[in-house]
gemmi code that builds the backbone of each chain (N, CA, C; Angstrom):
import gemmi

chains = {
    "A": [
        ("GLY", (94.596, 100.802, 82.000), (94.727, 99.860, 83.101), (93.896, 98.612, 82.862)),
        ("ALA", (94.139, 97.561, 83.648), (93.432, 96.308, 83.489), (91.986, 96.429, 83.955)),
        ("VAL", (91.108, 95.684, 83.306), (89.684, 95.720, 83.639), (89.298, 94.404, 84.293)),
        ("VAL", (88.710, 94.508, 85.470), (88.296, 93.335, 86.229), (86.815, 93.484, 86.577)),
        ("SER", (86.066, 92.422, 86.374), (84.644, 92.465, 86.720), (84.351, 91.456, 87.820)),
        ("GLN", (83.350, 91.742, 88.613), (82.854, 90.820, 89.620), (81.344, 90.732, 89.487)),
        ("HIS", (80.870, 89.521, 89.738), (79.426, 89.307, 89.649), (78.987, 88.321, 90.717)),
        ("PRO", (77.946, 88.599, 91.470), (77.130, 89.814, 91.383), (77.788, 90.973, 92.133)),
        ("SER", (77.277, 92.150, 91.972), (77.809, 93.295, 92.702), (77.261, 93.312, 94.129)),
        ("TRP", (76.081, 92.750, 94.300), (75.553, 92.604, 95.655), (74.613, 91.406, 95.665)),
        ("VAL", (74.508, 90.769, 96.812), (73.644, 89.602, 96.941), (73.153, 89.490, 98.378)),
        ("ILE", (71.908, 89.140, 98.500), (71.301, 88.866, 99.810), (70.876, 87.408, 99.808)),
        ("CYS", (71.287, 86.669, 100.819), (70.914, 85.259, 100.867), (70.510, 84.892, 102.280)),
        ("LYS", (69.830, 83.774, 102.379), (69.387, 83.299, 103.683), (70.477, 82.450, 104.335)),
        ("SER", (70.493, 82.467, 105.634), (71.456, 81.685, 106.390), (71.348, 80.212, 106.004)),
        ("GLY", (72.495, 79.567, 105.773), (72.517, 78.163, 105.412), (72.638, 77.892, 103.926)),
        ("THR", (72.424, 78.899, 103.118), (72.550, 78.723, 101.665), (73.965, 79.040, 101.227)),
        ("SER", (74.260, 78.719, 99.963), (75.592, 78.974, 99.401), (75.517, 80.061, 98.344)),
        ("VAL", (76.578, 80.810, 98.220), (76.637, 81.909, 97.264), (77.939, 81.821, 96.479)),
        ("LYS", (77.839, 81.975, 95.158), (79.033, 81.955, 94.318), (79.290, 83.353, 93.775)),
        ("ILE", (80.547, 83.790, 93.891), (80.965, 85.091, 93.374), (81.989, 84.850, 92.280)),
        ("GLU", (81.785, 85.492, 91.139), (82.705, 85.344, 90.013), (83.584, 86.568, 89.860)),
        ("CYS", (84.823, 86.327, 89.473), (85.776, 87.401, 89.201), (86.420, 87.117, 87.847)),
        ("ARG", (86.320, 88.078, 86.964), (86.863, 87.901, 85.612), (87.802, 89.044, 85.226)),
        ("SER", (88.911, 88.674, 84.599), (89.764, 89.695, 83.988), (89.368, 89.787, 82.520)),
        ("LEU", (89.146, 90.991, 82.064), (88.578, 91.188, 80.727), (89.636, 91.449, 79.656)),
        ("ASP", (90.824, 91.869, 80.073), (91.790, 92.241, 79.042), (93.220, 91.832, 79.375)),
        ("PHE", (93.410, 90.915, 80.323), (94.749, 90.415, 80.585), (94.649, 89.044, 81.223)),
        ("GLN", (95.773, 88.328, 81.239), (95.796, 86.997, 81.813), (96.273, 87.075, 83.263)),
        ("ALA", (95.408, 86.646, 84.156), (95.693, 86.732, 85.583), (96.310, 85.421, 86.051)),
        ("THR", (97.616, 85.429, 86.224), (98.282, 84.207, 86.657), (98.060, 83.956, 88.145)),
        ("THR", (97.825, 85.012, 88.893), (97.561, 84.890, 90.323), (96.311, 85.691, 90.666)),
        ("MET", (95.464, 85.070, 91.460), (94.253, 85.765, 91.911), (94.182, 85.704, 93.424)),
        ("PHE", (93.730, 86.803, 94.002), (93.592, 86.912, 95.450), (92.130, 87.214, 95.792)),
        ("TRP", (91.692, 86.679, 96.900), (90.362, 87.011, 97.414), (90.504, 87.676, 98.775)),
        ("TYR", (89.799, 88.789, 98.916), (89.842, 89.566, 100.146), (88.428, 89.749, 100.672)),
        ("ARG", (88.353, 90.009, 101.969), (87.114, 90.509, 102.534), (87.439, 91.796, 103.275)),
        ("GLN", (86.452, 92.666, 103.310), (86.664, 93.963, 103.912), (85.445, 94.328, 104.733)),
        ("PHE", (85.675, 94.619, 106.012), (84.609, 95.071, 106.883), (84.585, 96.602, 106.873)),
        ("PRO", (83.439, 97.173, 107.243), (83.304, 98.629, 107.188), (84.432, 99.353, 107.923)),
        ("LYS", (84.947, 100.371, 107.293), (85.983, 101.245, 107.865), (87.313, 100.525, 108.095)),
        ("GLN", (87.494, 99.369, 107.486), (88.743, 98.639, 107.686), (89.456, 98.409, 106.364)),
        ("SER", (90.684, 97.936, 106.464), (91.485, 97.634, 105.292), (91.113, 96.262, 104.750)),
        ("LEU", (91.795, 95.850, 103.697), (91.529, 94.548, 103.082), (92.166, 93.432, 103.908)),
        ("MET", (91.446, 92.324, 104.044), (91.981, 91.142, 104.712), (92.104, 90.032, 103.671)),
        ("LEU", (93.325, 89.587, 103.423), (93.543, 88.531, 102.451), (92.965, 87.219, 102.970)),
        ("MET", (92.161, 86.571, 102.125), (91.582, 85.280, 102.490), (92.394, 84.130, 101.895)),
        ("ALA", (92.714, 84.261, 100.609), (93.392, 83.161, 99.929), (94.051, 83.655, 98.656)),
        ("THR", (95.029, 82.869, 98.214), (95.766, 83.138, 96.979), (95.662, 81.918, 96.092)),
        ("SER", (95.417, 82.147, 94.801), (95.366, 80.985, 93.903), (96.103, 81.288, 92.617)),
        ("ASN", (96.786, 80.278, 92.135), (97.427, 80.332, 90.828), (96.677, 79.406, 89.896)),
        ("GLU", (96.571, 79.796, 88.651), (95.796, 79.038, 87.681), (96.230, 77.586, 87.640)),
        ("GLY", (95.242, 76.715, 87.805), (95.520, 75.286, 87.749), (95.991, 74.677, 89.058)),
        ("SER", (96.172, 75.508, 90.089), (96.633, 75.000, 91.381), (95.580, 75.208, 92.456)),
        ("LYS", (95.718, 74.474, 93.533), (94.801, 74.667, 94.657), (95.117, 75.996, 95.345)),
        ("ALA", (94.092, 76.596, 95.897), (94.277, 77.871, 96.576), (95.017, 77.672, 97.899)),
        ("THR", (95.783, 78.687, 98.269), (96.450, 78.720, 99.566), (95.677, 79.675, 100.453)),
        ("TYR", (95.205, 79.172, 101.595), (94.348, 79.965, 102.463), (95.149, 80.587, 103.601)),
        ("GLU", (94.747, 81.759, 103.997), (95.364, 82.429, 105.133), (94.893, 81.764, 106.426)),
        ("GLN", (95.691, 81.944, 107.446), (95.364, 81.361, 108.746), (94.015, 81.889, 109.216)),
        ("GLY", (93.183, 80.974, 109.678), (91.882, 81.361, 110.189), (90.774, 81.350, 109.150)),
        ("VAL", (91.105, 81.132, 107.892), (90.106, 81.073, 106.822), (89.834, 79.606, 106.508)),
        ("GLU", (88.580, 79.193, 106.653), (88.224, 77.784, 106.458), (88.113, 77.467, 104.970)),
        ("LYS", (88.953, 76.558, 104.512), (88.955, 76.226, 103.083), (87.702, 75.477, 102.661)),
        ("ASP", (87.049, 74.778, 103.591), (85.833, 74.054, 103.234), (84.621, 74.965, 103.219)),
        ("LYS", (84.767, 76.142, 103.796), (83.658, 77.089, 103.814), (83.771, 78.075, 102.654)),
        ("PHE", (84.975, 78.459, 102.344), (85.221, 79.405, 101.257), (85.950, 78.656, 100.142)),
        ("LEU", (85.170, 78.172, 99.188), (85.722, 77.364, 98.098), (86.178, 78.266, 96.966)),
        ("ILE", (87.430, 78.102, 96.588), (87.986, 78.931, 95.522), (88.394, 78.044, 94.361)),
        ("ASN", (87.975, 78.452, 93.167), (88.317, 77.734, 91.953), (88.912, 78.717, 90.959)),
        ("HIS", (90.174, 78.541, 90.652), (90.850, 79.384, 89.653), (90.805, 78.604, 88.343)),
        ("ALA", (89.671, 78.716, 87.665), (89.375, 77.835, 86.536), (90.249, 78.108, 85.315)),
        ("SER", (90.600, 79.374, 85.113), (91.380, 79.736, 83.929), (92.138, 81.020, 84.232)),
        ("LEU", (92.869, 81.514, 83.257), (93.635, 82.741, 83.446), (92.747, 83.979, 83.449)),
        ("THR", (91.456, 83.793, 83.246), (90.545, 84.937, 83.244), (89.385, 84.785, 84.214)),
        ("LEU", (89.318, 83.684, 84.927), (88.151, 83.461, 85.791), (88.541, 82.791, 87.098)),
        ("SER", (88.040, 83.363, 88.189), (88.138, 82.731, 89.494), (86.790, 82.871, 90.185)),
        ("THR", (86.428, 81.861, 90.964), (85.171, 81.935, 91.698), (85.412, 81.674, 93.175)),
        ("LEU", (84.626, 82.354, 93.981), (84.617, 82.147, 95.427), (83.207, 81.729, 95.806)),
        ("THR", (83.084, 80.558, 96.417), (81.781, 80.099, 96.871), (81.764, 80.094, 98.393)),
        ("VAL", (80.833, 80.833, 98.952), (80.644, 80.843, 100.401), (79.580, 79.795, 100.705)),
        ("THR", (79.986, 78.730, 101.350), (79.058, 77.635, 101.610), (78.424, 77.790, 102.996)),
        ("SER", (77.163, 77.365, 103.088), (76.439, 77.429, 104.352), (76.678, 78.781, 105.035)),
        ("ALA", (76.282, 79.805, 104.333), (76.563, 81.166, 104.800), (75.839, 81.473, 106.108)),
        ("HIS", (76.493, 82.268, 106.926), (75.919, 82.729, 108.189), (76.001, 84.250, 108.233)),
        ("PRO", (75.211, 84.877, 109.080), (75.232, 86.350, 109.133), (76.624, 86.939, 109.325)),
        ("GLU", (77.501, 86.244, 110.048), (78.849, 86.773, 110.263), (79.702, 86.748, 109.004)),
        ("ASP", (79.220, 86.066, 107.953), (79.923, 86.076, 106.664), (79.572, 87.313, 105.849)),
        ("SER", (78.610, 88.077, 106.322), (78.242, 89.316, 105.622), (79.445, 90.238, 105.576)),
        ("SER", (79.801, 90.653, 104.370), (80.993, 91.471, 104.200), (81.075, 91.948, 102.758)),
        ("PHE", (82.128, 92.682, 102.461), (82.435, 93.126, 101.105), (83.585, 92.252, 100.619)),
        ("TYR", (83.348, 91.492, 99.549), (84.352, 90.570, 99.040), (84.945, 91.141, 97.748)),
        ("ILE", (86.267, 91.153, 97.679), (86.964, 91.769, 96.545), (88.007, 90.797, 96.009)),
        ("CYS", (88.080, 90.686, 94.688), (89.157, 89.890, 94.091), (90.250, 90.826, 93.598)),
        ("GLY", (91.476, 90.352, 93.688), (92.624, 91.090, 93.178), (93.379, 90.196, 92.215)),
        ("LEU", (93.774, 90.727, 91.085), (94.422, 89.924, 90.050), (95.807, 90.463, 89.752)),
        ("ARG", (96.689, 89.541, 89.447), (98.052, 89.928, 89.116), (98.496, 89.123, 87.897)),
        ("SER", (99.352, 89.753, 87.095), (99.792, 89.101, 85.875), (101.301, 88.925, 85.876)),
        ("GLY", (101.742, 87.719, 85.580), (103.156, 87.451, 85.410), (103.989, 87.771, 86.629)),
        ("SER", (105.123, 88.442, 86.404), (106.061, 88.718, 87.485), (105.797, 90.060, 88.178)),
        ("LYS", (104.770, 90.762, 87.749), (104.495, 92.068, 88.337), (103.901, 91.936, 89.740)),
        ("TYR", (104.104, 92.972, 90.543), (103.565, 92.977, 91.897), (102.261, 93.760, 92.012)),
        ("GLU", (101.942, 94.553, 90.996), (100.705, 95.347, 91.080), (99.488, 94.442, 91.009)),
        ("GLN", (98.454, 94.823, 91.753), (97.194, 94.101, 91.684), (96.132, 94.991, 91.041)),
        ("TYR", (95.226, 94.337, 90.319), (94.066, 95.022, 89.768), (92.841, 94.385, 90.397)),
        ("PHE", (92.005, 95.236, 90.956), (90.919, 94.748, 91.774), (89.577, 94.807, 91.049)),
        ("GLY", (88.718, 93.856, 91.422), (87.347, 93.932, 90.975), (86.603, 94.994, 91.764)),
        ("PRO", (85.376, 95.313, 91.346), (84.598, 96.346, 92.026), (83.986, 95.883, 93.332)),
        ("GLY", (84.127, 94.585, 93.651), (83.626, 94.092, 94.923), (82.209, 93.539, 94.844)),
        ("THR", (81.912, 92.665, 95.789), (80.578, 92.077, 95.943), (80.145, 92.244, 97.386)),
        ("ARG", (79.016, 92.884, 97.571), (78.472, 93.082, 98.918), (77.565, 91.903, 99.237)),
        ("LEU", (77.957, 91.076, 100.198), (77.167, 89.917, 100.611), (76.487, 90.220, 101.936)),
        ("THR", (75.178, 90.017, 101.940), (74.397, 90.153, 103.176), (73.685, 88.838, 103.427)),
        ("VAL", (73.931, 88.244, 104.581), (73.298, 86.983, 104.950), (72.271, 87.258, 106.036)),
        ("THR", (71.046, 86.880, 105.766), (69.958, 87.179, 106.723), (69.580, 85.948, 107.546)),
    ],
    "B": [
        ("THR", (106.573, 89.946, 112.940), (105.496, 90.135, 111.970), (105.750, 91.407, 111.170)),
        ("GLN", (105.691, 91.277, 109.867), (105.883, 92.454, 109.034), (104.627, 93.306, 109.110)),
        ("LEU", (104.815, 94.607, 109.273), (103.691, 95.516, 109.354), (103.956, 96.726, 108.488)),
        ("LEU", (102.856, 97.267, 107.969), (102.909, 98.543, 107.289), (102.108, 99.525, 108.118)),
        ("GLU", (102.744, 100.570, 108.580), (102.080, 101.588, 109.375), (101.735, 102.766, 108.487)),
        ("GLN", (100.456, 103.099, 108.446), (100.038, 104.248, 107.664), (99.573, 105.357, 108.611)),
        ("SER", (99.952, 106.567, 108.265), (99.546, 107.703, 109.084), (99.288, 108.927, 108.207)),
        ("PRO", (98.382, 109.794, 108.609), (97.454, 109.572, 109.722), (96.376, 108.557, 109.332)),
        ("GLN", (95.618, 108.102, 110.304), (94.521, 107.176, 109.997), (93.380, 107.913, 109.317)),
        ("PHE", (93.130, 109.129, 109.763), (92.038, 109.942, 109.220), (92.559, 111.343, 108.947)),
        ("LEU", (92.038, 111.945, 107.911), (92.426, 113.314, 107.600), (91.273, 113.990, 106.880)),
        ("SER", (90.863, 115.123, 107.435), (89.779, 115.896, 106.828), (90.280, 117.320, 106.630)),
        ("ILE", (90.351, 117.759, 105.390), (90.890, 119.092, 105.108), (90.018, 119.799, 104.083)),
        ("GLN", (90.237, 121.086, 103.969), (89.479, 121.892, 103.016), (90.035, 121.742, 101.600)),
        ("GLU", (89.141, 121.858, 100.666), (89.537, 121.862, 99.250), (90.595, 122.938, 99.021)),
        ("GLY", (91.613, 122.575, 98.233), (92.668, 123.536, 97.916), (93.908, 123.411, 98.788)),
        ("GLU", (93.785, 122.737, 99.917), (94.945, 122.562, 100.798), (95.833, 121.426, 100.300)),
        ("ASN", (97.066, 121.416, 100.820), (98.004, 120.339, 100.509), (98.055, 119.363, 101.678)),
        ("LEU", (98.440, 118.125, 101.391), (98.528, 117.139, 102.452), (99.555, 116.074, 102.089)),
        ("THR", (100.038, 115.398, 103.121), (100.956, 114.277, 102.925), (100.535, 113.126, 103.826)),
        ("VAL", (100.511, 111.939, 103.282), (100.252, 110.738, 104.073), (101.450, 109.809, 103.933)),
        ("TYR", (101.606, 108.940, 104.950), (102.836, 108.171, 105.039), (102.576, 106.670, 105.172)),
        ("CYS", (103.586, 105.924, 104.732), (103.541, 104.469, 104.836), (104.938, 104.026, 105.268)),
        ("ASN", (105.023, 103.394, 106.430), (106.330, 103.046, 106.994), (106.387, 101.591, 107.431)),
        ("SER", (107.600, 101.048, 107.399), (107.810, 99.677, 107.861), (109.225, 99.539, 108.399)),
        ("SER", (109.450, 98.514, 109.196), (110.801, 98.220, 109.652), (111.535, 97.360, 108.626)),
        ("SER", (110.775, 96.856, 107.647), (111.363, 95.992, 106.621), (111.711, 96.794, 105.378)),
        ("VAL", (112.607, 96.255, 104.593), (112.953, 96.877, 103.318), (111.998, 96.355, 102.258)),
        ("PHE", (111.432, 97.266, 101.480), (110.506, 96.881, 100.427), (111.261, 96.573, 99.143)),
        ("SER", (110.847, 95.549, 98.451), (111.363, 95.365, 97.101), (110.603, 96.284, 96.150)),
        ("SER", (109.313, 96.421, 96.398), (108.500, 97.408, 95.686), (107.306, 97.714, 96.566)),
        ("LEU", (106.656, 98.833, 96.326), (105.522, 99.237, 97.137), (104.450, 99.795, 96.219)),
        ("GLN", (103.217, 99.415, 96.488), (102.102, 99.906, 95.689), (101.219, 100.836, 96.531)),
        ("TRP", (100.686, 101.854, 95.893), (99.676, 102.728, 96.491), (98.376, 102.549, 95.718)),
        ("TYR", (97.267, 102.482, 96.463), (95.941, 102.356, 95.874), (95.016, 103.386, 96.521)),
        ("ARG", (93.975, 103.740, 95.781), (92.887, 104.540, 96.350), (91.581, 103.756, 96.195)),
        ("GLN", (90.816, 103.722, 97.264), (89.544, 103.014, 97.243), (88.429, 103.974, 97.630)),
        ("GLU", (87.409, 104.041, 96.792), (86.228, 104.837, 97.102), (85.169, 103.920, 97.702)),
        ("PRO", (84.263, 104.482, 98.486), (83.254, 103.648, 99.172), (82.479, 102.769, 98.203)),
        ("GLY", (82.361, 101.485, 98.556), (81.573, 100.569, 97.748), (82.255, 100.097, 96.481)),
        ("GLU", (83.549, 100.387, 96.333), (84.269, 99.974, 95.138), (85.565, 99.271, 95.515)),
        ("GLY", (86.178, 98.627, 94.529), (87.476, 98.018, 94.766), (88.587, 99.049, 94.680)),
        ("PRO", (89.752, 98.761, 95.282), (90.879, 99.688, 95.188), (91.357, 99.842, 93.740)),
        ("VAL", (91.889, 101.018, 93.461), (92.439, 101.297, 92.138), (93.917, 101.608, 92.299)),
        ("LEU", (94.730, 100.951, 91.489), (96.180, 101.152, 91.550), (96.525, 102.584, 91.147)),
        ("LEU", (97.331, 103.245, 91.987), (97.827, 104.581, 91.660), (99.246, 104.506, 91.111)),
        ("VAL", (100.121, 103.793, 91.826), (101.525, 103.782, 91.425), (102.260, 102.627, 92.089)),
        ("THR", (103.350, 102.221, 91.463), (104.311, 101.298, 92.065), (105.649, 102.016, 92.152)),
        ("VAL", (106.291, 101.965, 93.317), (107.632, 102.528, 93.459), (108.590, 101.385, 93.753)),
        ("VAL", (109.749, 101.464, 93.136), (110.688, 100.346, 93.180), (112.075, 100.761, 93.668)),
        ("THR", (112.544, 101.913, 93.212), (113.926, 102.314, 93.469), (114.006, 103.279, 94.645)),
        ("GLY", (114.964, 103.052, 95.557), (115.152, 103.959, 96.687), (115.354, 105.384, 96.209)),
        ("GLY", (114.640, 106.320, 96.861), (114.748, 107.720, 96.479), (113.883, 108.109, 95.295)),
        ("GLU", (113.187, 107.148, 94.754), (112.363, 107.402, 93.558), (111.227, 108.362, 93.856)),
        ("VAL", (110.948, 109.238, 92.903), (109.809, 110.150, 92.988), (108.973, 109.979, 91.719)),
        ("LYS", (107.686, 109.751, 91.910), (106.789, 109.644, 90.760), (105.643, 110.630, 90.924)),
        ("LYS", (105.273, 111.246, 89.817), (104.183, 112.215, 89.853), (103.031, 111.742, 88.986)),
        ("LEU", (101.834, 111.930, 89.540), (100.609, 111.580, 88.835), (99.678, 112.767, 89.009)),
        ("LYS", (99.771, 113.719, 88.074), (99.018, 114.979, 88.145), (99.327, 115.677, 89.461)),
        ("ARG", (98.375, 115.806, 90.364), (98.611, 116.527, 91.622), (99.140, 115.621, 92.740)),
        ("LEU", (99.377, 114.363, 92.414), (99.858, 113.404, 93.404), (101.346, 113.161, 93.190)),
        ("THR", (102.129, 113.257, 94.259), (103.563, 112.985, 94.197), (103.884, 111.863, 95.175)),
        ("PHE", (104.476, 110.813, 94.670), (104.837, 109.648, 95.472), (106.347, 109.618, 95.632)),
        ("GLN", (106.790, 109.367, 96.857), (108.225, 109.276, 97.094), (108.535, 107.977, 97.817)),
        ("PHE", (109.618, 107.358, 97.432), (110.108, 106.138, 98.062), (111.363, 106.504, 98.820)),
        ("GLY", (111.437, 106.137, 100.099), (112.588, 106.495, 100.890), (113.876, 105.884, 100.363)),
        ("ASP", (114.988, 106.537, 100.654), (116.285, 106.055, 100.176), (116.566, 104.632, 100.642)),
        ("ALA", (116.154, 104.320, 101.864), (116.400, 102.989, 102.427), (115.302, 102.005, 102.056)),
        ("ARG", (114.325, 102.454, 101.300), (113.198, 101.618, 100.839), (112.428, 101.007, 102.003)),
        ("LYS", (112.287, 101.798, 103.096), (111.485, 101.335, 104.227), (110.259, 102.221, 104.425)),
        ("ASP", (110.158, 103.280, 103.643), (109.050, 104.193, 103.848), (108.680, 104.859, 102.521)),
        ("SER", (107.461, 105.327, 102.483), (106.980, 106.007, 101.288), (105.985, 107.078, 101.708)),
        ("SER", (105.860, 108.083, 100.890), (104.898, 109.147, 101.177), (104.124, 109.498, 99.922)),
        ("LEU", (102.939, 110.002, 100.161), (102.065, 110.478, 99.081), (101.673, 111.907, 99.417)),
        ("HIS", (102.031, 112.826, 98.542), (101.713, 114.233, 98.734), (100.680, 114.653, 97.700)),
        ("ILE", (99.612, 115.278, 98.166), (98.579, 115.770, 97.258), (98.580, 117.296, 97.311)),
        ("THR", (98.683, 117.903, 96.164), (98.673, 119.362, 96.052), (97.277, 119.828, 95.664)),
        ("ALA", (96.834, 120.892, 96.327), (95.530, 121.496, 96.000), (94.429, 120.440, 95.960)),
        ("ALA", (94.202, 119.813, 97.104), (93.254, 118.701, 97.180), (91.871, 119.105, 96.671)),
        ("GLN", (91.225, 118.133, 96.034), (89.888, 118.325, 95.497), (88.943, 117.282, 96.079)),
        ("PRO", (87.648, 117.563, 96.104), (86.700, 116.575, 96.654), (86.826, 115.194, 96.024)),
        ("GLY", (87.230, 115.139, 94.763), (87.409, 113.856, 94.094), (88.563, 113.044, 94.635)),
        ("ASP", (89.407, 113.650, 95.467), (90.514, 112.920, 96.090), (90.056, 112.144, 97.320)),
        ("THR", (88.841, 112.383, 97.744), (88.299, 111.685, 98.917), (88.345, 110.182, 98.709)),
        ("GLY", (88.774, 109.450, 99.739), (88.816, 108.001, 99.640), (89.747, 107.405, 100.672)),
        ("LEU", (89.912, 106.091, 100.587), (90.821, 105.363, 101.458), (92.098, 105.089, 100.682)),
        ("TYR", (93.218, 105.563, 101.188), (94.502, 105.381, 100.524), (95.242, 104.234, 101.215)),
        ("LEU", (95.593, 103.249, 100.429), (96.215, 102.038, 100.952), (97.599, 101.851, 100.351)),
        ("CYS", (98.547, 101.431, 101.174), (99.832, 100.998, 100.636), (99.948, 99.487, 100.850)),
        ("GLU", (100.683, 98.843, 99.976), (100.749, 97.377, 99.968), (102.094, 96.901, 99.444)),
        ("TYR", (102.607, 95.840, 100.007), (103.796, 95.230, 99.419), (103.838, 93.743, 99.714)),
        ("GLN", (104.645, 93.083, 98.934), (104.945, 91.672, 99.137), (106.433, 91.514, 98.882)),
        ("GLN", (107.157, 91.059, 99.889), (108.604, 91.048, 99.766), (109.076, 90.144, 98.623)),
        ("ASN", (108.597, 88.929, 98.653), (108.888, 87.962, 97.599), (107.607, 87.217, 97.278)),
        ("ARG", (107.623, 86.529, 96.173), (106.417, 85.850, 95.692), (105.813, 84.921, 96.716)),
        ("ASP", (106.642, 84.286, 97.524), (106.132, 83.311, 98.486), (105.761, 83.950, 99.816)),
        ("ASP", (105.995, 85.241, 99.945), (105.706, 85.920, 101.205), (104.266, 86.406, 101.252)),
        ("LYS", (103.867, 86.762, 102.450), (102.501, 87.254, 102.672), (102.348, 88.641, 102.055)),
        ("ILE", (101.193, 88.892, 101.488), (100.868, 90.243, 101.016), (100.487, 91.080, 102.225)),
        ("ILE", (101.072, 92.241, 102.315), (100.845, 93.123, 103.458), (100.167, 94.404, 102.986)),
        ("PHE", (99.025, 94.692, 103.586), (98.344, 95.964, 103.367), (98.423, 96.790, 104.638)),
        ("GLY", (98.623, 98.097, 104.478), (98.459, 98.986, 105.603), (96.983, 99.133, 105.940)),
        ("LYS", (96.704, 99.729, 107.102), (95.316, 99.921, 107.502), (94.656, 101.076, 106.766)),
        ("GLY", (95.470, 101.854, 106.081), (94.916, 102.900, 105.249), (94.795, 104.253, 105.918)),
        ("THR", (94.765, 105.266, 105.082), (94.460, 106.628, 105.518), (93.146, 107.024, 104.872)),
        ("ARG", (92.184, 107.356, 105.714), (90.880, 107.767, 105.189), (90.883, 109.284, 105.031)),
        ("LEU", (90.819, 109.713, 103.787), (90.919, 111.139, 103.463), (89.564, 111.687, 103.043)),
        ("HIS", (89.230, 112.832, 103.633), (87.976, 113.495, 103.265), (88.277, 114.941, 102.928)),
        ("ILE", (87.942, 115.341, 101.729), (88.183, 116.713, 101.284), (86.854, 117.472, 101.317)),
        ("LEU", (86.846, 118.513, 102.082), (85.628, 119.309, 102.250), (85.542, 120.374, 101.162)),
        ("PRO", (84.391, 120.465, 100.495), (84.264, 121.459, 99.411), (84.144, 122.868, 99.936)),
    ],
}
model = gemmi.Model(1)
for chain_id, residues in chains.items():
    chain = gemmi.Chain(chain_id)
    for i, (resn, *xyz) in enumerate(residues, 1):
        res = gemmi.Residue()
        res.name, res.seqid = resn, gemmi.SeqId(i, " ")
        for name, pos in zip(("N", "CA", "C"), xyz):
            atom = gemmi.Atom()
            atom.name, atom.element = name, gemmi.Element(name[0])
            atom.pos, atom.b_iso = gemmi.Position(*pos), 0.0
            res.add_atom(atom)
        chain.add_residue(res)
    model.add_chain(chain)
structure = gemmi.Structure()
structure.add_model(model)
structure.setup_entities()
């Protein structure tokens, strides 16, 4: 199966600071990348979709100026949470897809805690 | 609004028992994915089903796609503690459509 890494695996930051999360595919080219957040005991909530070289498409209710997504290459996408607040504390997961397939391969997630 | 209904929401059974969880929608799926997620980790792809009536087996896991492609089931035989996790079904009708995840079935296997 495809290997996806996320960095960092967990991060604690102070309110008002920015945090960057990296998602990398290690053995395949990810033409589409998805960013999700997940609250305890809940399912995944899609935040945005990005295709390599294009601007991300954000889901309704997700602020594009707060959650900056850069799909820099076919192997790297970053999510930057700007001016983080305690309510941004969550588990953030990237999902990657290749070509015409519908299956997603997920990173191990990043636990963000904003104090 | 397209929805994926997963049932049951929670299931706790003894090791060695069999179980079935379901994923249903009013829409026709072009394909459907099943994932398992363990606490603190990302979901892991189990299977993709595409053809109506399709049955796929993955060791003790049997996945079935309904004939009308509106529902799917996952049957686990002789459940083991390692099967514990959140089971999610997901689909996207077409590339430009919204990705839909079910709310998941949280499975706990008691040793």
